[in-house]
C-alpha positions in Angstrom: 32.3 51.0 156.6 34.9 50.4 159.3 36.4 53.9 159.7 38.6 53.0 162.9 40.2 50.4 160.6 40.8 52.9 157.8 42.1 55.5 160.0 44.7 53.0 161.7 46.0 51.6 158.5 46.3 55.0 157.0 48.7 56.0 159.8 51.4 53.7 158.3 51.5 56.6 155.8 52.9 58.9 158.6 55.9 56.3 158.8 56.5 56.4 155.3 56.1 60.0 155.0 58.9 60.6 157.6 60.8 58.0 155.9 60.5 60.0 152.8 61.5 63.2 154.4 64.9 61.8 155.5 65.7 60.1 151.9 63.6 57.0 151.2 62.7 57.2 147.6 62.6 55.5 144.5 62.7 51.8 144.5 63.2 51.6 148.3 60.0 53.6 148.7 57.9 51.4 146.1 59.0 48.2 148.1 58.0 49.8 151.5 54.4 50.8 150.0 54.1 47.2 148.7 54.9 45.9 152.2 52.3 48.3 153.6 49.7 47.3 151.2 50.3 43.7 152.3 49.7 44.6 155.8 46.7 46.3 154.7 45.5 43.2 152.9 46.1 40.9 155.7 44.4 43.0 158.3 41.5 44.0 156.0 41.2 40.4 154.8 40.9 38.9 158.5 39.1 41.5 160.3 36.5 42.5 157.7 33.7 40.6 156.2 33.2 42.7 153.0 34.1 45.9 151.1 37.9 44.9 151.4 38.5 46.9 148.2 37.2 50.1 149.2 38.8 50.1 152.9 42.1 49.6 151.5 41.4 52.3 148.8 40.4 54.8 151.6 43.2 54.0 153.8 45.6 54.6 151.0 44.0 57.9 150.0 44.3 59.0 153.6 47.8 57.8 154.0 48.7 59.8 150.7 47.3 62.9 152.5 49.5 62.1 155.5 52.4 61.9 153.4 51.8 65.1 151.3 51.2 67.0 154.7 54.4 65.6 156.3 56.3 66.4 152.9 55.0 69.9 152.9 55.7 70.5 156.6 59.3 69.5 156.3 59.8 70.5 152.7 63.3 71.9 153.2 64.6 68.6 154.9 62.8 66.6 152.0 64.3 68.6 149.4 67.8 68.3 151.1 67.5 64.6 151.4 66.0 63.7 147.8 68.3 64.9 145.1 66.0 64.0 142.4 63.5 66.7 143.8 65.8 69.7 143.5 66.1 69.0 139.8 62.4 68.8 139.5 61.9 71.6 141.7 63.5 74.0 139.5 61.1 73.2 136.5 57.9 73.7 138.7 55.6 76.6 137.6 56.5 79.4 139.9 52.7 80.1 140.5 52.1 76.7 142.2 53.6 76.8 145.8 55.4 73.5 146.3 53.8 72.9 149.7 50.3 73.2 148.1 51.5 70.9 145.3 52.5 68.2 147.8 49.5 68.2 149.9 47.2 68.1 146.9 49.3 65.2 145.2 49.3 63.0 148.2 45.7 61.9 148.0 46.0 61.7 144.2 48.9 59.4 144.2 47.2 57.6 147.2 44.2 56.9 145.0 46.1 55.8 142.1 48.2 53.2 144.4 45.1 52.5 146.4 43.8 50.6 143.5 46.7 48.0 143.9 46.1 48.1 147.7 42.3 47.6 147.1 43.0 44.6 144.6 45.4 42.9 147.2 42.9 43.4 149.9 40.1 42.0 147.7 42.2 39.0 147.3 43.1 38.6 150.8 39.7 38.9 151.9 38.6 36.1 149.6 41.3 34.0 150.9 40.6 34.5 154.4 36.6 34.0 153.7 37.6 30.7 152.3 39.6 29.8 155.2 37.0 30.9 157.7 34.2 28.9 155.9 36.5 25.7 155.6 37.0 26.1 159.5 33.4 26.6 160.2 32.4 23.6 158.0 34.6 21.1 160.2 
């Protein structure tokens, strides 16, 4: 397991987290995450020899944690810039603190979306491995 790559790739979540604080949401956020997952796939596929899926999954879970922490730390700005959250915020149970929910949901959402990132990394790993094998055979 290459924890250095996992940690470095997860730091892209910090960028997306701050973008979310200042209004990135919905379709725009999904597009940004797909770009992040493509970056994960290329870097993991080129740099690693195995465990492509697991590396991308762990990077995405950790990125989700960073996003949750950032959103929780800047909750007032986050809610002010994301109108759909204001509506959802009013129906949240009063017993659960919104910051705690954000921090807990980040890794959960990271795990779910990490499956997509992992599959993309697995495909990229196979593609790059075939290219490496073709180059070494020549």
